[in-house]
C-alpha positions as CSV (number, residue, x, y, z in Angstrom):
1,M,174.2,53.8,146.2
2,Q,172.9,56.4,143.8
3,L,171.9,59.9,144.7
4,T,168.7,61.8,144.0
5,D,169.0,65.5,144.4
6,V,165.9,67.1,145.9
7,T,167.1,70.7,146.2
8,L,164.7,72.2,143.7
9,R,161.6,70.7,145.4
10,E,162.7,70.8,149.0
11,G,163.9,74.3,148.8
12,E,160.4,75.6,147.9
13,Q,158.9,73.7,150.9
14,R,160.1,76.4,153.2
15,P,157.7,79.2,154.2
16,G,157.8,82.1,151.8
17,Q,160.4,80.6,149.5
18,S,160.0,80.1,145.8
19,Y,162.3,79.9,142.8
20,A,161.8,81.3,139.4
21,P,161.3,78.6,136.8
22,D,164.3,79.7,134.8
23,A,166.5,79.4,137.9
24,K,165.2,75.9,138.7
25,V,166.0,74.8,135.1
26,E,169.5,76.3,135.3
27,A,170.2,74.7,138.7
28,G,168.9,71.4,137.4
29,R,171.3,71.5,134.5
30,R,174.2,72.2,136.8
31,L,173.3,69.2,139.0
32,D,173.3,67.1,135.8
33,E,176.8,68.2,135.1
34,L,177.8,66.8,138.5
35,G,176.4,63.4,137.6
36,V,173.7,62.8,140.1
37,A,171.5,59.8,139.1
38,S,168.2,61.8,139.3
39,V,166.8,65.2,140.0
40,Q,163.5,65.7,141.8
41,A,162.4,68.8,139.8
42,G,158.9,69.6,141.2
43,F,155.4,68.7,142.2
44,P,153.4,69.2,138.9
45,I,149.9,69.2,140.4
46,T,150.8,72.5,142.2
47,G,150.9,74.6,139.0
48,A,152.0,75.3,135.5
49,A,155.5,76.5,136.6
50,D,156.4,73.2,138.1
51,R,155.0,71.3,135.1
52,Q,157.1,73.4,132.7
53,V,160.3,72.9,134.8
54,V,159.8,69.2,134.9
55,R,159.1,69.0,131.2
56,T,162.1,71.2,130.3
57,L,164.5,69.3,132.5
58,A,163.2,65.9,131.4
59,D,164.1,66.9,127.8
60,D,167.5,68.3,128.7
61,L,169.1,66.2,131.4
62,E,171.0,62.9,131.3
63,A,169.8,62.3,134.9
64,D,166.3,61.0,135.4
65,V,163.9,63.8,136.2
66,V,161.5,62.9,139.1
67,A,158.1,64.5,139.6
68,L,156.3,64.2,142.9
69,A,152.7,63.0,143.2
70,R,150.3,62.1,146.1
71,A,148.5,58.8,145.8
72,V,145.8,60.7,143.9
73,P,144.9,60.1,140.2
74,G,145.0,63.8,139.4
75,D,148.5,64.1,140.8
76,V,149.8,61.2,138.8
77,E,148.2,62.5,135.6
78,A,149.8,65.9,136.2
79,A,153.2,64.2,136.6
80,V,152.8,62.1,133.5
81,A,151.6,65.1,131.5
82,A,154.7,66.9,132.5
83,E,156.7,64.1,130.9
84,A,158.6,63.2,134.0
85,D,161.0,60.2,133.7
86,V,160.0,59.0,137.1
87,V,156.7,59.5,139.1
88,E,157.4,59.4,142.8
89,V,154.1,58.6,144.5
90,F,154.1,59.4,148.2
91,A,151.8,58.4,151.1
92,P,152.0,57.9,154.9
93,L,151.8,54.6,156.6
94,S,152.5,55.6,160.3
95,D,149.6,55.6,162.7
96,R,149.9,59.3,163.5
97,Q,150.1,60.5,159.9
98,L,147.2,58.2,158.8
99,T,145.1,59.6,161.5
100,H,146.0,63.3,161.5
101,L,147.3,63.9,157.9
102,V,145.0,61.9,155.7
103,D,142.3,60.5,158.0
104,R,142.4,57.1,156.3
105,S,143.0,53.5,157.3
106,R,146.1,51.8,156.3
107,A,144.2,49.4,154.0
108,E,142.6,52.4,152.3
109,M,146.1,54.0,151.9
110,F,147.5,50.8,150.4
111,D,144.6,50.7,147.9
112,A,145.2,54.3,146.9
113,L,148.9,53.7,146.4
114,R,148.2,50.7,144.3
115,E,145.7,52.7,142.1
116,A,148.2,55.5,141.7
117,V,151.1,53.2,140.9
118,D,149.1,51.3,138.3
119,L,148.0,54.5,136.7
120,A,151.6,55.6,136.3
121,F,152.5,52.2,134.8
122,D,149.6,52.6,132.4
123,H,151.4,55.7,131.1
124,D,154.7,53.8,130.8
125,A,156.3,55.8,133.6
126,A,158.9,54.5,136.0
127,V,157.7,54.6,139.6
128,V,159.1,55.2,143.0
129,V,156.9,54.7,146.1
130,S,157.9,57.0,148.9
131,L,156.6,56.2,152.4
132,L,156.3,59.2,154.7
133,D,157.3,58.9,158.3
134,A,158.6,55.4,157.5
135,F,161.2,55.3,160.3
136,R,158.4,55.7,162.9
137,T,156.2,53.2,161.1
138,D,155.9,49.6,162.5
139,G,158.4,47.3,160.6
140,D,155.6,44.9,159.7
141,H,153.8,47.6,157.7
142,L,157.1,48.5,155.9
143,L,157.5,44.8,155.0
144,E,153.9,44.7,153.8
145,A,154.6,47.7,151.5
146,A,157.7,46.0,150.1
147,E,155.6,42.9,149.4
148,R,152.7,44.9,147.9
149,F,154.9,46.9,145.5
150,P,157.6,44.5,144.2
151,D,157.1,46.1,140.7
152,V,158.3,49.7,141.6
153,D,161.9,50.8,140.9
154,V,162.5,52.1,144.4
155,L,160.7,51.9,147.7
156,N,161.8,55.1,149.5
157,L,161.7,55.3,153.3
158,A,161.4,58.9,154.5
159,D,162.4,60.1,158.0
160,T,160.0,62.9,157.4
161,V,160.5,64.8,160.6
162,G,164.2,64.0,161.1
163,A,163.5,62.0,164.2
164,R,166.0,59.2,163.8
165,T,169.8,58.8,164.5
166,P,172.3,56.3,162.9
167,T,171.7,53.7,165.7
168,S,167.9,53.5,165.1
169,V,168.3,53.7,161.3
170,A,170.8,50.8,161.4
171,T,168.4,48.8,163.6
172,T,165.4,49.4,161.3
173,L,167.4,48.5,158.1
174,A,168.9,45.4,159.7
175,E,165.4,44.1,160.5
176,L,164.1,44.9,157.1
177,G,167.2,43.4,155.5
178,E,166.2,40.0,156.8
179,R,163.2,40.0,154.5
180,V,163.9,42.6,151.9
181,D,166.6,43.4,149.4
182,L,167.9,46.7,150.7
183,G,169.4,47.5,147.3
184,R,165.8,48.3,146.1
185,L,165.2,50.7,149.0
186,G,165.9,54.4,149.1
187,V,166.1,56.8,152.1
188,H,165.2,60.4,152.7
189,F,166.5,62.0,155.8
190,H,165.9,65.4,157.4
191,D,168.4,67.2,159.5
192,D,166.4,68.2,162.5
193,L,168.7,66.3,164.9
194,G,171.8,67.3,162.9
195,V,172.5,63.7,161.7
196,A,171.0,63.5,158.2
197,T,174.3,62.9,156.5
198,A,175.4,60.3,159.1
199,N,172.0,58.6,158.5
200,V,172.7,58.4,154.8
201,L,176.1,56.9,155.3
202,T,174.6,54.4,157.7
203,A,172.1,53.4,155.0
204,Y,174.9,53.1,152.5
205,E,176.8,50.8,154.9
206,A,173.7,48.7,155.3
207,G,173.3,48.2,151.5
208,V,170.6,50.7,150.6
209,G,170.6,51.5,146.9
210,R,169.5,55.2,146.8
211,A,169.4,58.3,148.9
212,D,167.9,61.7,148.6
213,V,170.2,64.7,149.2
214,S,170.1,68.5,148.7
215,V,172.8,71.0,148.1
216,A,173.9,72.6,151.4
217,S,171.1,70.8,153.1
218,V,168.6,73.2,151.5
219,G,165.1,71.9,152.5
220,E,162.2,72.4,154.9
221,R,162.9,73.0,158.6
222,A,166.6,72.0,159.2
223,G,166.9,70.7,155.6
224,N,168.1,67.4,154.2
225,A,171.2,65.3,154.1
226,A,173.8,67.6,152.3
227,L,174.9,66.4,148.9
228,E,178.4,67.8,149.3
229,E,178.8,66.2,152.8
230,V,177.6,62.8,151.7
231,V,179.9,62.8,148.7
232,A,183.0,64.1,150.6
233,A,182.5,61.6,153.4
234,G,181.9,58.8,150.8
235,V,185.1,59.5,149.1
236,L,187.2,59.8,152.2
237,E,185.6,57.1,154.3
238,H,184.4,54.5,151.7
239,G,186.3,55.3,148.5
240,T,183.1,56.1,146.6
241,S,181.7,59.3,145.2
242,F,178.2,57.8,144.6
243,G,178.5,58.3,140.9
244,V,179.2,62.0,140.9
245,D,182.3,63.9,139.8
246,P,184.1,64.8,143.1
247,E,186.4,67.4,141.4
248,R,183.3,69.4,140.4
249,L,181.5,69.1,143.7
250,V,182.2,72.5,145.3
251,P,182.0,74.6,142.1
252,V,178.7,73.0,141.0
253,C,177.2,73.3,144.4
254,E,178.2,76.9,144.7
255,G,176.7,77.5,141.2
256,V,173.4,75.9,142.2
257,L,173.2,78.0,145.3
258,E,174.0,81.2,143.4
259,T,171.5,80.4,140.7
260,L,168.7,79.8,143.3
261,G,169.7,82.8,145.4
262,E,170.7,80.7,148.4
263,S,173.6,81.1,150.7
264,V,175.4,79.0,153.3
265,A,176.8,79.8,156.8
266,P,180.5,80.5,156.8
267,G,181.1,77.5,158.9
268,K,179.0,75.1,156.8
269,A,180.8,71.8,156.2
270,V,182.6,71.5,152.9
271,L,181.0,74.6,151.3
272,G,181.4,77.3,154.0
273,E,184.0,79.9,153.2
274,E,185.6,79.6,156.6
275,V,186.1,75.8,156.3
276,T,189.2,76.0,154.2
277,R,190.4,79.4,155.5
278,H,193.1,79.5,158.2
279,E,194.7,82.4,160.0
280,S,195.7,81.1,163.4
281,G,199.5,81.3,163.8
282,I,199.8,77.7,164.9
283,H,197.7,76.5,162.0
284,T,199.3,78.5,159.2
285,A,202.9,77.8,160.4
286,A,202.3,74.1,160.2
287,M,200.2,74.2,157.0
288,L,202.9,76.0,155.1
289,A,204.9,72.8,155.5
290,D,202.0,70.2,155.4
291,P,198.4,71.4,154.9
292,S,197.0,68.0,156.1
293,V,198.1,68.9,159.7
294,F,194.9,70.9,160.1
295,E,192.7,69.7,157.1
296,P,190.6,66.6,156.8
297,F,191.0,66.7,153.1
298,D,192.7,68.7,150.4
299,P,190.0,71.1,149.2
300,A,191.2,70.6,145.6
301,T,189.9,67.0,145.8
302,F,186.4,68.4,145.6
303,G,187.1,71.4,143.4
304,G,187.7,73.9,146.3
305,E,190.6,76.1,147.3
306,R,192.6,76.4,150.5
307,E,193.2,79.9,151.8
308,L,196.0,80.6,154.3
309,V,195.6,84.1,155.8
310,F,198.4,86.0,157.4
311,G,197.8,89.0,159.6
312,A,197.7,90.2,163.2
313,A,196.9,86.6,164.4
314,S,200.0,85.2,162.8
315,G,202.8,84.0,165.0
316,R,206.6,83.6,164.7
317,G,206.3,80.2,163.1
318,A,204.1,81.6,160.3
319,A,206.6,84.5,159.8
320,R,209.5,82.1,159.6
321,G,207.6,80.0,157.1
322,L,206.9,83.1,154.9
323,L,210.6,84.0,155.0
324,E,211.6,80.5,153.9
325,R,209.0,80.6,151.1
326,A,210.6,83.9,150.0
327,G,214.0,82.2,150.0
328,L,215.3,84.2,153.0
329,E,217.0,83.1,156.2
330,P,214.4,83.5,159.0
331,T,216.6,85.4,161.5
332,D,215.0,86.7,164.7
333,E,215.2,90.3,163.4
334,R,213.5,89.4,160.1
335,V,210.8,87.4,161.9
336,A,210.0,90.4,164.1
337,T,209.9,92.7,161.1
338,V,207.5,90.4,159.2
339,L,205.2,90.2,162.2
340,E,205.0,94.0,162.3
341,L,204.3,94.1,158.6
342,L,201.5,91.6,158.8
343,E,199.9,93.4,161.7
344,K,199.9,96.6,159.6
345,R,199.1,95.2,156.2
346,G,197.2,92.0,156.8
347,P,195.2,89.9,156.4
348,L,196.9,88.7,153.3
349,D,196.7,85.4,151.4
350,T,199.9,83.3,151.0
351,A,201.0,84.7,147.7
352,A,200.5,88.3,148.8
353,A,202.2,87.7,152.1
354,V,205.3,86.1,150.5
355,E,205.4,89.0,148.0
356,L,205.3,91.5,150.9
357,V,208.2,89.8,152.5
358,R,210.2,89.8,149.3
359,D,209.5,93.4,148.7
360,R,210.6,94.3,152.2
361,F,213.8,92.3,152.3
362,G,214.7,92.3,148.6
363,A,217.2,95.1,149.0
364,D,218.9,93.6,152.1
């Protein structure tokens, strides 16, 4: 499975949010350093800023640069004029979106898609067709789309409102897989039910060839499948990093967020500052001997750092561990003294805590 990062486009889908063009370009370059297969850089019909970002990144990046377009000739022309490597044409096929979003019949929508795809081909662009609300669309209509567009690079199935869970995703893909090569499908999941990453992994296990992801789940409403979560889970569970450099995962994602002025909650998986920070006495005591006791992975695997913190919450086991690190016998008297020091001087990281212990007992 290859990954398309959609942070730059999805991030601006949120109410009141926009990124400066220079920030989008810099973030796109950082993502390219990570090794994602493609970067969805913008929606060129919306204005000159997106057109310039797409054009700049298409010239700069090793990754394919994707521009979004409705199944409308003007949108396709704008994407092509921006020199995008890939034009991603999107349209709904579900009954509810055909009725309430575009007020068109399915036949009319298929015709509009065909016209848009052919126009992009006329300009020698690679094409992705993205079907909105695909996981709430009747399977027969998805099969018809696959049959009507055998010539596009990827047929992308979007769970546009984040309504599906791994069980229903697996069922849909299994049914499609009886008639369609899942390797030419892509998926796009939103996190409204908190399972977007799990849905991507389910799609990978089914044989789907591409998935959309965003850094720290940045995207409209609850966001999208998180790039860092998908990669970390892929490495740990399946032995694959989906083509990206795992050792640069955390620093690149942090750089993208900083460039775009985004932040993450302290407890956010993989990237949150509290995820690899430990102060509980039980935890730190064990982790001084073997960090894996309370970690699902070594943070260094993905370019992160572990932080053991010693302070008022530290217990006797942690104090003994610090004394042993300092090369001192952990007598009961010394343990009690260390606990008093940590309560007064903490919280301290491991190096500072060990140094404090050495300073206190160095003259003993």
